[in-house]
N, C-alpha and C positions, 0 to 999 in steps of 0.2 A: 842487579842481576850478576850472577857468578860467571866469570869468564872461563872458557874451556880451552883457550889457546892464547899464548902471548907471542908476539913477533913484531914485524914491521912491514909497512907497505913500501915497496921500491918503485919510486916514480921518477925515472931517469936517475939523476944523481941525488935526488931528494929521498931521504929515508924518514918514514913517519912511524914511530912506535905506536902499536895498536893492541887492543885486546879483542878477542873474538867471543861474541855472546850469541847464544841461540836466539833466533828471532821468532820461533814457533814453539808450541807445546802440544803434546798429545793429550787430548781430553777423553779418549776412548775409555770405556769401563773394561777393566781386565778381570779375568776369572782365574781361580786356582783349580788345579786338578785334585780331586778328592776321591777317597774310597767310599763308594755309595753305601756300603754296608754299615760303616760306623762314622763316616764324615772325616776320617783322618786325611791329612795332607799327603799327596803323592810327591815325592822328591826324587830327583835324579842324582845319581852318584857317578863320578868319573872313575872308571875302572880300567886298569891296564889289561889289554886282551891277552897278554902273554902270561902274566902271573896271577891274573884275576884278582888283584888287590886294588883297593881304593887308593887313588893318588891325590895328595894335597895340592893346592894351587901352586905352591912354591916349587914343586917338582915338575910342573907341566911346562913344556916349551913348544917350539914350532918346528915343523918339518915339511918338506916338499915331497909329495908322492909321485913317483914315475908311473908311466902306464903299466909297467910290469909288476907294480905293487911295492917295490922297494922304496924306502923313505930315507931322505938325507936330512940330517938335523940342520936347522937355521937358527943361529943365535942372534940376540939383540945387538951384539957387537958387529956381527956380519952386516946387519942392516944399517947400523950407525955409520959404517965406513963407506957406504955407497956414495957416489958423487951426486948428491941431491942439493942443488943450490937453493931450492925453495923450502928447505927444511924449516926455517924460521922466518921466511919472507913471502909476502904476497907480491909477486913480481908482475907488474902491469906490462903487457906486451903490445897492446893496441887499444885504440878507441874506435868504436863503430856505432852506427845508429841502432837504437834499441830494437827496432822492428826487424832487424836482420837476424835476431836470435830466435831459433825455432823453439816454441814453448815445450816441445818434447824433450829438450835438453835440460830444462830446469829441474834442479834437485833441491836439497835442503837450503834454508835461508838463514843468514846470520846478520847481526849488527856489528859494525866495527866501531869500537870506542877508542878515543885518543888515550894513549898510554902516558898520562901525566901532563903537567902544565907545559913543558917544552914542546910537546907534540901538538898543542892546540892550534897554533898558527899554520903549520904545514897541512894539518888535517882540514882546516877551514878553506885553505887555498885549493886543495884538491876537490873539496865539496863544491865550491863556487865555480870552479872550472868545469866540472861535470854539468852543473846547472846551466851555465851559459852556452856550452857547446851543444846541449840537448843530446848528448851521447852517453854511452856506457863504456866502462873500461873492461877489457878482457884480461884476465890475470891467471897465473899459475901459482899454486900453493900446495903444500904438503900437509896432510892431516890424517891421523890414525894409520900411519905406516904406508901411505901411498900418495903419489902426486895427483893433484886434481886440477880441474879447470873451473874458473869462477868468473862471475860478471858483477862488477861494482856499479851501483846506481844510487841516486839520492832519494831518501824517503824522509819527508819533512826536513829536519836539520841534521839528519844522520846519514852516514854512508852505510848502505846495506850491501851485502854480498850474497849472491845466489850461486850455490854450487852448480856446475854444469856437467852433464855427462859428455864424455868424449864422443866425437862424431861416429866412431866405429862401434859405439855401444848402442846406437839407435838402430833398431831392426827395421827392415823394409816391410811395408804392409802387404806382403804377398798373400793371396788367397783370402783376404779380409773383405773386399768389396763384394756386393751381390753378384752372383753369376748370371749370365744371360743379358739380353737387352730388356731394360725396364724403361717404359715410356711414361713420362709425366706430362699431363696436359697443361696448357696455359692457364685454364680456369683453376686447376688445382694449385699452380704456382701463385696465382693472384690471391687465392684464399690464404695460402701460407704466408704471403707477404702481409696481408691484412691482419692476420693473427699476430705476426711479429710486431707490427706497428701498434696494435692494440695493447699487447702485453707491455711494450715500452721498456723502460729501465727499472732497476731495482736497487734498493739500498742494501748492500751486502751485509751490513750490520744487523739487519732485520731477519736474516736467515739463521736458522738454528738446526741442530741435529735432532730430528724427530725420533729416530731410533734410540739414541742415548737417553732421551727423556722418558721413552716408554720403558726402557730397562730400569731406570731409576724408580719409576712408579711401581714396576713389578717387584723390585727389591724392597721398597718401602711397604708394600702390601704384605709380602711374605714375612717381613719383620714383625708386623702387627698381627700376624696370624690370619689375615684376610685372604680371600681367593685372589689370585693374580688376574688383572684385567685382560680380557681377550678381545682381539679385533677380528672383524669379519674377513674371511679369506678372499683374496682378489679373484674375480671371475676370469676364467680363461677359456680357450678353445672357441673363440668367436672371431668371425670375419666381419669387420665393421665397414660400412659404406664410407669411404674416405672423404668424399665431398660433404656428406651430411655431418660427419664428425668434425671437419674443419669449420663448417658453417656454425655448428653449435658451440665450438670452442671460441670462435670470434664473438658470438653473442654473450657467452659467459664472461669472457674477458672484459667486454664493454660494460656488462652489468657490475662487475667488480670495481670498475673505475667510475661508476655512477653515470655512465652515458646511456641515453635511451636505446632500447633494443627492441627487436621484433620478437614475438613469441617463438621460442625454440621448438623445433620439431625433433622428435626422437630419431636418433640415427638408426637406419635400417640394419638389422642384425640378421645375417644369413648363416644358418647352421648347415654345414655340408657333411652328409653322411655317405657311406658307401652305397646305400640304397638309392639316395637321391642322385648321386653321380651316375649310377647304372641306368636310372630312369632317363636321365638327360641323354645318354648314349642311344637308348632304344626307342624313345618317343619321337615320332616324325615331327618335323617342324611345320608349323602352320603356314599356309601360303599367305603372302601379303595381298593387298587389294589389287595391285597391277598383275600379279601372278594369277589370281582368281579370274580376272577379266580376260586375260589371254587364254586361259584354259577353257572358259565358256565360249569364246569366239572360235576356238579350235574345234570344240564339240559341235557347234552350230554348222560349221563348214562341212564336217563329216556327214551330218544328217542331210544337208542340201545335196551333196554329191551322191549319196545313196538314193535319194528321191529321183534325181535325174536319170540314174541308171535303170531304175525300176520302171519308169514311164514308157520307153520304147518297147520293152517286153510286153507290157499290157496292150499296147496298140497293135502289135503284130499278132496277137492272139485273137483279136476281134473278128477278122474275116472268116475264120474257121468255125465260127459258132453257127449252129442251125437254128432257124426260127420255127416256132411252133405253128402248125396250120391254124388259120383263123377259124 
C-alpha cells in the first residue's frame, strides 16, 4: 500500500519512524455530469472573477476572507514558518481506556507502518505495550495543513490510528430528541429485549452494500441494452400496531435462526384520515356495563318515586265520587 505521509511517533524520548497508510477505501459508485442532449462531459473551469480569465493551477494560491469581503493572501511559506511541533511527528500525549473515547469523535482510519528495519523494534515495543495495558494512545499530528487529534490502537499485529474530531467540533444534540412525554410500556420493552436477543450477533463480513449492487446491476443492464430492473416502492403512510409488529418481528427472527415459532398474526394497520378523526370527535362513546347498570338503576328509582307521588292524589279523589242509585 502506498504511504500518504512519512514521519515519526514520539513516545517519550523514543522516536519511531513510520509511514501513514490509508486503512479504508471508498467503494461507492461515482457518476459524471453530462449534457443530456449529446452526452458530453460537463467540466468546471476555475475563472478569476476580476478579469474573467481561466487560471491554471500553478497560479492559484490561498487567501483568508474577512467578514467585509476583503481577502489577505496566505503563502505556503507563511504556513511553513508557523510553530507546529507535530508537522512530521505523531506526538503521544496520554494513554486512556478505549471506552472513554466517544464514537462521535472517530474520523478517518490509518495504518502505521514501521519506517525501515531500525524502526521495527521500537514499533513492536509500542504495539506490545498497548496490548498489555489494554489502553489506547491519544496523540496530536499534522496532516494536510492542519493539526489533528488521533487515537492509536492495535489491530492484529499493526498499530492503527483513528483521526479524532476535536471536542469543540462535536455538536450538542439540541432539538433532536422527540418532543413531549412518550411512555413506553414494560410489555413493549420486554418484546424489544426478546427481539434483540433473537437477532443476536452478526458477522460483519457477511454484510454488503445492497444499493451499490443494485446500481451495478442497473449499469450492466443498460450496457446490454436491456431495461433496468425496478424495485417495488416502499409503502408509507401507515400507523402499525407496535406490539403486533414486535411480536411478528420476534417470530420472523426465530424462524430465520431455525427456532420453532408460532404462526404469525398480521400486524393491525390503522389508516387515519380526516373523516375518521372527525367521526371520533363527534360519535358519542358507548357506555360500559357498569355505566349501563347505574343508568338503569337510576331510571327505576325515578319511576318508583313518580308512582308514590301519584298514589295519594288518587286516594284523595275517591270520597268525592258519587254512586249511582241502585
